C-alpha positions in Angstrom: -8.7 4.2 17.9 -5.7 6.5 17.6 -4.7 7.7 14.1 -1.3 6.4 13.1 1.3 9.1 12.5 1.7 10.0 8.8 -1.5 8.4 7.7 -4.8 10.0 6.8 -6.7 7.0 8.1 -6.2 3.8 10.0 -7.6 2.0 7.0 -4.8 3.2 4.8 -2.2 2.2 7.5 -3.6 -1.4 7.4 -3.6 -1.4 3.6 0.1 -0.3 3.4 1.1 -2.7 6.1 -0.7 -5.6 4.3 1.0 -4.8 1.0 4.4 -4.6 2.7 3.7 -7.9 4.5 3.0 -9.5 1.2 6.3 -8.2 -0.1 8.1 -9.7 2.9 6.4 -13.0 2.3 7.5 -12.9 -1.3 11.2 -12.6 -0.2 11.9 -8.9 0.4 14.4 -8.2 3.1 13.1 -6.5 6.3 14.3 -2.9 6.7 14.4 -3.2 10.5 15.8 -5.5 13.1 13.1 -7.3 15.0 12.6 -10.4 17.0 9.3 -11.1 15.3 9.1 -13.6 12.4 5.6 -12.7 11.4 5.5 -10.6 8.2 2.6 -8.5 9.4 4.4 -7.6 12.6 7.6 -6.8 10.7 5.7 -4.6 8.3 4.0 -2.6 11.1 7.4 -2.2 12.8 8.8 -0.8 9.5 6.0 1.6 9.1 6.3 2.8 12.7 10.0 3.4 12.2 9.3 5.3 8.9 11.3 2.9 6.8 8.6 2.3 4.2 7.8 4.9 1.6 4.3 5.0 0.3 2.1 7.4 -1.7 -1.4 7.7 -2.9 -1.5 7.2 -6.7 -3.3 9.6 -9.0 -6.7 8.0 -9.0 -9.1 8.1 -11.9 -12.8 8.3 -11.5 -15.1 5.5 -12.6 -16.4 7.7 -15.4 -12.8 8.3 -16.7 -12.1 4.6 -16.6 -15.3 3.7 -18.4 -14.6 6.3 -21.1 -11.2 5.0 -21.7 -12.5 1.4 -22.0 -15.2 2.6 -24.4 -12.6 4.4 -26.5 -10.4 1.3 -26.6 -13.4 -0.9 -27.5 -14.3 1.5 -30.4 -10.7 1.6 -31.6 -10.3 5.3 -30.7 -7.5 4.9 -28.3 
């Protein structure tokens, strides 16, 4: 399968499209004109047109998350 332009993996493309489709289903206005009424198709069209901005958040490791939870539980946070 061909890698979508601007994405590091096809899996990430699907995740971003699914999140945008959920926004559209929740009432967000489409950023492109399309004949489709399906939220998933509109979201993919928006991504292909470069109309949706996305970024990879600064992730924390499981060890960091566990340490923060432990500190919070012990009242050290």
